[in-house]
FILUM-379826 format. One record per residue (C-alpha): x, y, z. Coordinates in steps of 0.05 Angstrom, whole numbers. Layout:
<sites>
u; v; w
X; Y; Z
...
</sites>
This chain:
<sites>
u; v; w
112; -270; -323
58; -223; -272
55; -159; -302
94; -105; -261
68; -37; -280
-2; -34; -297
-67; 18; -299
-124; 24; -266
-163; 86; -279
-110; 141; -291
-64; 113; -247
-9; 68; -256
10; 12; -198
78; -27; -189
65; -96; -169
111; -112; -128
104; -177; -89
48; -227; -76
76; -236; -5
33; -200; 37
34; -202; 121
-50; -199; 122
-100; -245; 92
-166; -191; 92
-227; -227; 85
-250; -174; 21
-189; -183; -9
-196; -174; -86
-141; -221; -94
-178; -262; -79
-242; -263; -126
-196; -242; -188
-120; -258; -215
-126; -183; -251
-129; -105; -239
-141; -55; -294
-88; -71; -351
-54; -128; -328
-61; -193; -355
-41; -221; -280
-15; -200; -222
12; -262; -194
86; -268; -198
125; -341; -192
192; -294; -162
173; -220; -142
224; -195; -194
280; -172; -188
305; -80; -179
334; -91; -249
264; -120; -271
224; -67; -245
273; -8; -272
268; -52; -353
185; -48; -338
186; 16; -318
242; 44; -377
192; 1; -428
137; 36; -402
98; 116; -436
93; 150; -372
68; 210; -406
7; 260; -366
28; 223; -318
44; 250; -247
50; 193; -192
68; 122; -187
33; 84; -137
63; 16; -102
5; -23; -100
-14; -97; -125
-22; -161; -93
10; -159; -36
43; -109; 12
101; -69; -11
143; -59; 27
157; -131; 43
190; -105; -19
229; -56; 9
290; -41; -20
270; -54; -77
200; -9; -73
263; 45; -47
308; 33; -94
260; 28; -159
222; 91; -133
279; 130; -119
290; 112; -193
221; 137; -216
235; 209; -182
300; 217; -214
293; 197; -278
205; 211; -292
204; 250; -245
142; 229; -201
113; 230; -130
109; 164; -98
56; 137; -56
57; 77; -17
-5; 37; -8
5; -10; 55
-34; -54; 102
22; -1; 153
48; -71; 190
113; -56; 160
155; -43; 224
138; -105; 268
148; -147; 189
228; -123; 193
230; -114; 271
258; -36; 261
231; 30; 253
216; 34; 167
195; 98; 168
252; 134; 164
286; 112; 107
200; 115; 72
211; 190; 83
273; 191; 37
227; 175; -19
165; 176; 0
123; 228; -23
43; 195; 9
17; 131; 41
-47; 110; 48
-53; 67; 96
-107; 5; 106
-151; 15; 174
-201; -36; 148
-231; -40; 217
-249; 6; 281
-233; -37; 334
-181; -94; 351
-232; -138; 355
-260; -125; 287
-187; -113; 251
-177; -176; 274
-229; -210; 243
-231; -172; 177
-150; -175; 160
-128; -228; 208
-63; -200; 211
3; -252; 230
24; -213; 289
-3; -202; 351
-12; -116; 355
-27; -106; 295
-89; -57; 293
-43; -24; 342
23; -15; 308
-17; 0; 250
-43; 64; 296
26; 85; 308
51; 75; 245
-2; 122; 213
14; 182; 272
95; 172; 255
96; 173; 193
62; 239; 189
108; 269; 233
161; 255; 177
119; 241; 96
91; 287; 62
7; 264; 52
-7; 194; 97
-82; 175; 107
-122; 127; 136
-159; 84; 87
-228; 46; 93
-261; 9; 34
-334; 8; 35
-363; -55; 40
-359; -44; 119
-420; -28; 151
-433; 53; 161
-442; 41; 233
-360; 13; 230
-337; 68; 179
-357; 119; 218
-317; 91; 269
-266; 88; 237
-281; 157; 213
-278; 186; 296
-217; 144; 301
-180; 167; 256
-197; 243; 282
-185; 223; 346
-104; 204; 336
-98; 258; 277
-101; 222; 214
-138; 246; 147
-191; 182; 128
-212; 170; 67
-270; 120; 46
-256; 75; -22
-289; 33; -65
-289; -33; -73
-263; -67; -145
</sites>
């Protein structure tokens, strides 16, 4: 069974699912089977809510203030388990909740899930990956048509009701693209973070 909770650096992460609505050309899971202290992040089947809670109860959260939903898949593909386990983590261990997402959950679920996220999630980090639709489709290879604009709308709308929302890009992109992403983020009014590829 894959690790459900794992640590990397000073952060604690929740690995909920291996399902993803993108197939990013640079995705780390194409190269290695694990990150941080996890033995493997490849699930044979998605963990149940009970299994996620059990993993939390077995974990020492001493000194931890934030729990990050980010593993070898898109966490919003397991939305119910995400929200219920996040609520449990907040109520039981008094943790802030961050979700690292590709921003395509509304397309995947065919409905606006932002109000549900806003009840539990404190911050969102949304992978932008590219400054234009053409480059985004080439790099990210999403399952949906219109994914790039859906992502930008998701970021704008989420910022209205979730405490902290940011777009992110990985530093493997050409510097020119990173600067174009920065300008795009400024245009839609959402902060951009450039993160290191690990």
